[in-house]
C-alpha positions as CSV (number, residue, x, y, z in Angstrom):
1,M,-5.1,-50.1,-19.8
2,K,-8.9,-50.4,-19.7
3,K,-8.6,-52.2,-16.3
4,K,-6.5,-49.4,-14.9
5,L,-8.8,-46.7,-16.3
6,F,-11.8,-48.5,-14.7
7,T,-9.9,-48.7,-11.3
8,V,-9.2,-44.9,-11.4
9,V,-12.8,-44.1,-12.3
10,A,-14.1,-46.4,-9.5
11,I,-11.8,-44.6,-7.0
12,L,-13.0,-41.2,-8.1
13,V,-16.6,-42.2,-7.8
14,F,-15.9,-43.6,-4.3
15,F,-14.3,-40.4,-3.0
16,N,-17.1,-38.4,-4.7
17,F,-19.6,-40.5,-2.8
18,L,-17.8,-39.8,0.5
19,S,-17.6,-36.1,-0.3
20,C,-21.4,-35.9,-1.0
21,G,-22.0,-37.8,2.2
22,T,-20.0,-35.3,4.2
23,M,-21.7,-32.4,2.6
24,S,-25.1,-33.9,3.4
25,K,-24.1,-34.3,7.0
26,N,-22.9,-30.7,7.2
27,S,-26.0,-29.3,5.6
28,G,-27.9,-30.7,8.5
29,D,-25.9,-28.7,11.0
30,S,-28.0,-26.6,13.5
31,P,-27.7,-22.9,13.7
32,E,-25.9,-23.5,17.0
33,T,-22.9,-25.0,15.2
34,T,-23.0,-22.8,12.1
35,N,-23.3,-19.5,14.0
36,D,-26.3,-18.6,11.8
37,W,-27.9,-17.2,15.0
38,A,-25.2,-14.5,15.4
39,G,-26.1,-11.0,14.3
40,I,-28.0,-7.8,15.2
41,Y,-31.8,-8.0,15.5
42,T,-34.0,-5.0,15.8
43,G,-37.7,-4.2,16.3
44,V,-40.2,-1.9,18.0
45,F,-42.9,-2.6,20.6
46,L,-45.3,-0.6,22.7
47,S,-44.9,0.1,26.4
48,A,-47.2,-1.6,28.9
49,D,-49.6,1.4,28.9
50,G,-49.6,1.4,25.1
51,E,-48.6,5.1,24.9
52,E,-44.9,4.9,24.0
53,E,-42.8,3.1,21.4
54,I,-39.6,1.3,22.6
55,N,-36.8,0.4,20.2
56,V,-35.1,-2.9,20.9
57,R,-31.8,-4.1,19.5
58,I,-30.2,-7.4,20.5
59,T,-26.7,-8.2,19.4
60,L,-25.7,-11.9,19.5
61,N,-21.9,-12.5,19.0
62,T,-20.3,-15.7,17.9
63,D,-18.3,-15.8,21.2
64,R,-21.6,-16.5,23.0
65,T,-21.8,-12.9,24.4
66,C,-24.8,-10.7,23.9
67,A,-26.1,-7.1,24.4
68,V,-29.7,-6.1,24.8
69,E,-30.6,-2.5,24.2
70,Y,-33.8,-0.7,24.9
71,Q,-34.4,2.9,23.9
72,F,-37.6,4.7,25.0
73,I,-38.9,7.2,22.5
74,G,-40.9,10.4,23.0
75,K,-42.4,11.4,26.3
76,S,-39.9,9.3,28.3
77,M,-37.0,11.4,27.2
78,E,-38.7,14.5,28.7
79,N,-39.5,12.7,31.9
80,Y,-35.9,11.4,32.4
81,R,-34.5,14.9,31.6
82,E,-36.8,16.3,34.3
83,A,-35.8,13.6,36.8
84,A,-32.1,14.2,36.2
85,E,-32.5,17.9,36.6
86,Q,-34.4,17.5,39.9
87,E,-31.7,15.1,41.2
88,F,-29.0,17.6,40.3
89,Y,-30.6,20.5,42.1
90,A,-31.3,18.4,45.2
91,L,-27.7,17.4,45.2
92,A,-26.6,21.0,44.8
93,D,-28.7,22.0,47.8
94,K,-27.1,19.3,50.0
95,V,-23.6,20.3,48.8
96,Y,-24.3,23.9,49.6
97,S,-25.5,23.0,53.1
98,V,-22.1,21.4,53.7
99,M,-20.1,24.2,52.1
100,I,-21.4,26.9,54.5
101,I,-19.9,24.8,57.3
102,T,-16.7,23.3,55.8
103,F,-15.1,23.3,52.4
104,M,-12.8,21.0,50.6
105,D,-11.6,19.1,53.7
106,D,-12.2,15.5,54.7
107,D,-15.6,16.2,56.2
108,F,-16.7,18.0,53.0
109,V,-15.4,15.2,50.8
110,N,-17.1,12.5,52.9
111,A,-20.4,14.3,52.9
112,V,-20.4,14.9,49.1
113,Q,-19.5,11.3,48.5
114,K,-22.5,10.2,50.7
115,Y,-24.9,12.5,48.8
116,F,-23.5,11.5,45.4
117,D,-23.9,7.8,46.2
118,E,-27.6,8.4,46.8
119,C,-28.0,9.7,43.2
120,K,-29.6,7.3,40.7
121,I,-29.1,9.3,37.5
122,I,-26.2,11.7,37.9
123,E,-23.0,10.1,36.7
124,G,-20.3,12.7,37.4
125,V,-19.9,15.9,39.4
126,I,-17.4,18.8,39.3
127,I,-17.2,21.4,42.1
128,T,-15.0,24.4,41.5
129,G,-13.8,26.8,44.1
130,P,-11.3,29.7,44.6
131,F,-8.5,27.5,45.8
132,M,-9.0,24.0,44.3
133,D,-11.4,21.9,42.3
134,F,-13.1,18.7,43.4
135,Y,-14.7,16.0,41.3
136,I,-16.5,12.6,41.8
137,E,-17.9,10.1,39.4
138,K,-19.7,6.7,39.4
139,E,-17.0,5.0,37.3
140,Q,-13.4,6.2,37.4
141,G,-12.4,7.8,34.1
142,K,-15.8,7.4,32.4
143,T,-17.1,10.9,32.6
144,I,-14.3,13.2,33.8
145,T,-10.7,13.8,32.7
146,W,-8.0,16.3,33.6
147,V,-7.1,19.2,31.2
148,N,-4.4,21.6,32.2
149,G,-4.7,20.7,35.8
150,S,-8.5,21.0,36.1
151,P,-11.2,18.4,35.9
152,R,-13.3,18.5,32.7
153,F,-16.2,16.4,31.5
154,I,-15.2,14.0,28.7
155,A,-16.6,14.8,25.3
156,P,-18.3,13.3,23.5
157,L,-20.0,11.4,26.3
158,G,-23.1,10.2,24.4
159,L,-25.0,12.3,27.0
160,S,-28.6,13.3,26.5
161,W,-28.0,16.8,27.6
162,Q,-25.4,19.5,28.3
163,P,-24.0,19.5,31.9
164,F,-26.2,20.9,34.6
165,H,-24.7,24.0,36.1
166,R,-25.3,26.1,39.3
167,D,-23.5,28.9,40.9
168,L,-23.3,28.6,44.7
169,Q,-23.3,31.8,46.7
170,V,-21.1,30.7,49.7
171,P,-20.2,33.4,52.2
172,G,-16.6,34.2,52.1
173,L,-15.9,32.3,48.9
174,R,-16.0,33.4,45.3
175,N,-16.5,31.5,42.0
176,V,-17.9,28.4,43.6
177,T,-19.9,26.3,41.1
178,I,-21.3,22.8,40.8
179,Q,-21.8,20.9,37.5
180,A,-23.1,17.4,36.8
181,V,-23.8,15.1,33.9
182,A,-26.2,12.3,33.3
183,Y,-26.1,9.7,30.6
184,N,-29.0,9.2,28.3
185,V,-31.1,7.3,30.9
186,S,-33.7,6.5,28.3
187,N,-31.2,4.0,26.9
188,F,-30.7,0.8,28.8
189,I,-28.0,-1.7,27.9
190,H,-27.7,-5.2,29.4
191,Y,-24.9,-7.6,28.7
192,G,-25.0,-11.3,29.1
193,T,-24.2,-14.7,27.5
194,V,-25.9,-16.9,25.0
195,T,-26.8,-20.5,26.0
196,W,-28.6,-23.2,24.0
197,N,-31.3,-25.3,25.6
198,P,-32.1,-28.8,24.4
199,K,-34.2,-27.4,21.6
200,R,-31.7,-26.2,19.1
201,D,-33.8,-23.4,17.7
202,T,-34.2,-21.8,21.1
203,I,-31.6,-19.8,23.0
204,I,-31.4,-18.3,26.5
205,L,-29.8,-14.9,27.2
206,K,-28.7,-14.7,30.8
207,N,-26.5,-12.9,33.3
208,E,-26.6,-14.1,36.9
209,G,-25.8,-10.6,38.2
210,D,-28.6,-8.8,36.2
211,D,-32.2,-9.2,37.2
212,F,-33.2,-8.1,33.7
213,F,-32.4,-11.7,32.5
214,P,-33.1,-14.4,31.5
215,L,-34.6,-13.9,28.1
216,H,-35.9,-16.8,26.1
217,C,-35.7,-16.4,22.3
218,K,-36.7,-18.6,19.4
219,V,-34.3,-18.4,16.4
220,G,-35.9,-18.3,13.0
221,K,-34.6,-17.5,9.5
222,N,-33.2,-14.0,10.1
223,T,-35.6,-13.5,13.0
224,L,-35.5,-13.7,16.8
225,E,-38.7,-14.1,18.7
226,L,-38.9,-13.1,22.3
227,D,-41.2,-14.6,24.8
228,E,-41.4,-11.5,27.0
229,P,-42.0,-9.0,25.7
230,S,-43.7,-10.8,22.9
231,I,-42.0,-9.4,19.8
232,V,-40.3,-10.7,16.7
233,L,-37.0,-8.9,15.8
234,K,-35.5,-9.0,12.4
235,K,-31.8,-9.3,11.5
């Protein structure tokens, strides 16, 4: 009986030793294998001229995708609003110059498309007329939808401002208007993937099709340190 009891105890001690060995091995896992690096990191840094604060948020997902968001605070909002408004009125002037020659035919559509493609900030345009409405947008279905047979801006859009609006006094035509929307262009979002370099506490955020990347980051305990700009973000 004692012999059997000793054998059982010995087996239990042996398996306990193996279990401890496995735990010790797992406890040495890197953040890469434990996904400790995943999460949302935020911080604030100053612009190059030192006059404006910029919010930064980096989201690292366990599927090795990431999102880097920059939000300019203060004066930049006013500057972008002004730039969007100027772009809208320039577009409206060009559209009007076409309208006085032709309206809602192929030549009109092609001309408006050309002028719209030149816009850097405006995301969607709706032109209304006495006989039909016309719309155009950067990404299909992102800014405009149809309501009761007419194009309408999608709400909420997360836009910075209400749609720009201008009445166009076209000879021989009544109730002609042009409206446009612009996203909050003080917010920039870049999407990429997460890659580990040979140093396991360092990651690279990259996207071959985006000149914004790559970003080199050092992973700490609930922190993410960027090389450029030099900033430490906290989880």
